[in-house]
C-alpha positions in Angstrom: 76.3 218.3 14.3 74.7 217.9 10.9 72.1 220.3 9.4 69.8 218.6 6.9 67.9 221.0 4.6 64.8 220.2 2.5 64.2 223.0 0.0 60.6 222.7 -1.3 58.4 224.8 -3.5 56.5 226.2 -0.5 58.9 225.9 2.4 62.5 225.4 3.4 62.7 223.0 6.3 65.9 222.6 8.3 66.6 219.7 10.7 69.5 219.8 13.3 70.9 216.4 13.9 73.3 215.9 16.9 76.2 213.6 17.2 74.0 210.9 18.6 71.9 211.1 15.4 68.9 212.6 17.3 66.9 215.4 15.6 67.1 218.2 18.2 65.3 220.9 16.3 63.4 221.6 13.1 62.7 225.0 11.5 60.5 226.1 8.6 60.7 229.3 6.5 58.9 230.3 3.3 60.7 229.6 0.1 61.4 232.8 -1.7 63.6 232.9 -4.8 64.6 236.6 -4.3 66.1 236.1 -0.8 69.9 236.9 -0.6 72.5 234.7 0.9 72.8 237.1 3.8 69.1 236.8 4.6 69.3 233.0 4.6 72.5 233.2 6.7 71.1 235.4 9.3 68.0 233.1 9.7 70.3 230.1 10.0 72.4 231.8 12.8 69.2 232.7 14.6 68.0 229.0 14.5 71.4 227.9 15.8 71.2 230.4 18.6 67.8 229.1 19.6 69.5 225.7 20.3 72.4 227.4 22.0 74.7 226.5 19.1 77.4 228.3 17.2 78.5 228.0 13.6 81.6 226.2 14.8 79.3 223.4 16.2 78.2 222.5 12.7 80.2 219.8 11.1 78.4 219.5 7.8 75.3 220.4 5.8 73.3 218.3 3.4 70.6 219.7 1.1 67.8 218.1 -0.9 66.2 220.7 -3.2 63.6 220.8 -5.9 63.9 224.5 -6.4 67.0 225.4 -8.5 66.4 229.1 -8.3 67.0 229.1 -4.5 70.1 226.9 -4.5 72.7 229.6 -5.4 71.8 232.0 -2.6 71.2 229.3 -0.1 74.4 227.4 -0.7 76.3 230.7 -0.7 74.9 231.4 2.8 76.3 228.0 4.0 79.7 228.8 2.6 79.8 232.4 3.9 78.3 231.9 7.4 79.4 228.3 8.2 82.5 228.1 6.1 81.3 224.7 4.8 80.7 223.3 1.3 77.3 221.6 1.6 76.6 218.1 0.2 73.8 218.3 -2.3 71.6 215.2 -2.9 71.8 214.5 -6.7 73.9 212.9 -9.4 77.2 211.6 -8.1 76.0 211.2 -4.5 75.8 207.7 -3.0 72.3 207.1 -1.7 72.1 203.3 -1.2 69.0 203.3 -3.4 68.5 201.8 -6.8 66.2 203.7 -9.1 64.4 201.6 -11.6 62.2 204.1 -13.4 62.3 205.3 -17.0 64.3 208.4 -16.2 66.1 208.1 -12.8 67.3 211.7 -13.0 63.6 212.9 -13.0 63.1 211.6 -9.5 63.1 214.6 -7.1 65.8 214.8 -4.5 63.1 215.1 -1.8 61.4 211.9 -3.0 64.8 210.1 -3.1 65.6 211.2 0.5 62.2 210.2 1.7 62.7 206.7 0.2 66.2 206.4 1.7 64.7 207.4 5.1 61.8 204.9 4.8 64.2 202.1 3.8 66.6 202.9 6.6 63.9 203.2 9.3 61.3 200.6 8.2 62.9 198.3 5.7 61.8 197.4 2.2 58.4 196.8 0.8 57.2 200.2 1.7 55.0 202.8 -0.1 56.2 206.3 0.8 53.7 209.1 0.6 54.9 212.7 0.8 52.1 215.2 1.3 53.4 218.6 0.2 52.7 221.1 -2.6 52.3 217.9 -4.7 51.5 214.5 -3.2 53.9 211.9 -4.3 53.9 208.1 -3.9 57.0 206.0 -4.4 57.4 202.3 -3.9 60.6 200.7 -2.4 61.0 197.0 -2.6 63.0 194.6 -0.3 66.2 195.3 -2.2 66.2 199.1 -1.7 64.9 199.6 -5.3 62.5 202.4 -6.1 60.4 200.7 -8.7 57.5 203.1 -9.5 55.9 206.3 -8.4 52.9 208.5 -8.8 52.3 212.3 -8.5 49.1 214.1 -7.8 47.9 217.5 -6.4 48.5 218.4 -2.8 45.5 219.4 -0.7 46.8 222.9 -0.2 47.4 223.3 -3.9 43.9 222.2 -4.6 42.6 224.8 -2.1 44.6 227.6 -3.7 43.4 226.6 -7.2 39.8 226.5 -6.1 40.0 230.0 -4.6 41.9 231.5 -7.5 39.6 230.0 -10.2 36.3 231.2 -8.6 34.9 234.6 -7.8 33.3 234.0 -4.4 35.0 230.9 -2.8 37.6 231.9 -0.2 40.9 230.1 0.4 40.5 228.2 3.7 42.8 226.7 6.3 43.4 223.0 5.8 42.0 221.2 8.8 40.4 217.8 9.6 36.6 218.5 9.7 34.4 217.3 12.6 31.6 216.4 10.2 30.9 216.2 6.5 27.5 217.9 7.1 28.8 221.4 6.6 26.6 224.4 7.4 28.6 227.3 5.8 30.9 228.0 2.9 34.1 227.7 4.8 33.4 224.4 6.5 31.9 223.1 3.2 35.1 223.8 1.4 37.2 222.3 4.2 35.2 219.1 4.4 35.1 218.8 0.6 38.8 219.2 0.2 39.6 216.9 3.1 37.3 214.0 2.1 38.2 214.3 -1.6 41.9 214.2 -0.7 41.4 211.3 1.8 39.3 209.3 -0.7 42.1 209.8 -3.3 44.8 208.6 -0.9 42.8 205.5 0.1 41.9 204.6 -3.5 45.5 205.0 -4.7 46.8 202.8 -1.8 44.2 200.2 -2.8 45.3 200.2 -6.4 49.0 199.8 -5.4 48.0 196.8 -3.3 46.1 195.3 -6.3 49.0 195.8 -8.7 52.0 195.0 -6.4 52.1 191.3 -5.7 53.4 191.5 -2.1 52.5 192.9 1.3 53.9 196.3 2.1 53.9 199.0 4.7 52.6 202.5 4.0 54.6 205.4 5.5 53.4 209.0 5.2 55.3 212.3 5.7 55.1 215.9 4.7 53.6 219.0 6.3 50.0 217.8 6.0 50.4 214.1 6.8 49.3 214.5 10.4 46.0 216.1 9.3 44.9 213.0 7.3 43.5 210.2 9.4 43.1 206.8 7.8 43.8 203.2 8.9 45.4 202.5 5.5 48.5 204.5 6.5 50.7 202.5 8.9 53.1 205.2 10.0 53.2 209.0 9.9 56.8 210.2 10.2 57.3 213.9 10.0 61.1 213.6 10.2 61.4 211.0 7.4 63.3 213.2 5.0 65.9 214.1 7.7 66.4 210.4 8.4 66.9 209.9 4.7 69.4 212.7 4.4 71.3 211.4 7.5 71.4 207.9 5.9 72.8 209.4 2.6 75.2 211.6 4.5 76.7 208.5 6.3 77.4 207.0 2.9 79.3 210.0 1.6 81.7 210.9 4.5 
């Protein structure tokens, strides 16, 4: 069995992939830089137990991280509790993707894994949207080349910024509103955040279609992708990053 780990700014998400390459479980914990390797290790053992698995059932671990401060304690937990040296998505790792941007090293490991998953699952000519702390857009052409990208604010980040920068506006739960005709402060913020974010997504997709001279599919992933509803997104795939890490793993073992 393979454990694929996405270490993001807000959450660490783990996917358990069985020998038939099926994702049999996903688990999410809050990213905290001050957690020890023992804390991470104990959580990992608990997740394994929930699937009636033991450390000996794990063949390998692959990690995509954009949070360097967490990496030492997390990788130490893998070594200590599973007795495995994890594969880390980064320089020197075969990904099957060509990166044709000004500074290829600046592309986050999560975005790279998303693109690998989209290409492996849906083929080239695909715009990959990851809705997390930031919302990222990356375009993959028919030759597995990442040619361009865009980064903007995530909807939850916008909500937190609004609450922290104002005296009386509360932080709200991110949800799809039933109407834009809000009657109280909470629903007014929820509807405002949602439709502002939705409008941005649709406008950005429209601009990509204007500037890229070929038809392409739009695939969305990330914790909030299922909240956003628009016909301009063709596929919502919550497991995209795990599929990408599995595709990268196959190339390196």
